[in-house]
N, C-alpha and C positions, 0 to 999 in steps of 0.2 A: 775513671779516665776513659777517654774516647780516642779512637784512632782516626786521623784525618789525613788526606793527601795534601801535597804542597799547594795545589791550586785552591783548596778549600780553606786555607789559613787566612787570617786577617792580616792587615799590614803590620800591626804590632807583633803578631806571632811570627811573621816572616822575618822581621828584624831580629827576634830572638834566635831563630834558626840560623840566620847569617852570623850572629855573634857566637853562638854555641858551637856550630859545626864548621864555620869558615869555608864554605863550599867554593867561594870564588878564589880563595887562596890555594886550596888543595886540588881544585879542578874536579870535584865530584858533582854529580848532577843532583841537585836538591829535589827535583821532581821524581827521582827514582825511589824515594823513601816515603814511608808512612810515618806520621808523627804522633806520639802519645801526648795528648793535651789534657791537662787537669785545670778546669775552669778556663783561664786565659793564659796559663803558663805551659810552656813546652817542657815535658819531662824526659823525653827520649825519642829515638827513632829506630826503625828497622827497615830493611829492604822491603819493597812492596810485595814480593812473593811470600814473605813471612808474616803477613798481616794477621793470620789466624792465631799465631802465637801471642801477638799483642792483645787480642781480644781475650784469650784464655788467661793471660796474666792479669788483666784488668778484673776479670771475674773472681779470681782466686786470691785477691789481695787481702781480703779480710780474714783474720785468724779465727779459728774455731776454738771455742772454750768448752771444756768438758768439766762438769762439776763432779767432785769426789765427795763421798760420804765422810762426814766428820768422825774422827776416831778419838776416843778418850783412853789413853794408855794408863793402865792400873799398875800398882806395885807388883801384883802377881804376874802380869804380862812381862814386866821388866825382869823379874827373877827367872822366869822361864826362858827368856831370850839369853840371859847371861849364862844359864845352865847349858843351853844348847851350844853357845860359843865356846864354853870351857870344854865340853865333850868333843867338839870338832877340833879344837887345839890339841887335846890329848891324843886323839886319833891320828892327826897329822904327825905329831911328835913320835908316836909309836911306830908309824910306818917309816919315818926317817931313821929312827934308831935301828929297826930291823934291817933296813937296806945297808946301813953302815956295818952291821955285824956280818952280812953276807960278803961284802967286799973286803973285809979286814982279814 
């Protein structure tokens, strides 16, 4: 996406601006904005003073993909995780039981 001023827009883009933002109805100055243009389509607008934010958003629009190493889970790994979960559950139950004895 690129950012263009109102005076740099083509006639068809100005028609899109008039339709999308209805400046003549709401009384706003169309020239006070910078417009985000994707090929021939108007995607949005910001006040002219905030133009750097438009450029920053245009640069960071692509998501970054991070590849992770493939992991094959074995039966031994599953048994170890179940054992750890059982130990954690027993520890939590023991603490709850000991707290109830103190308050009783």
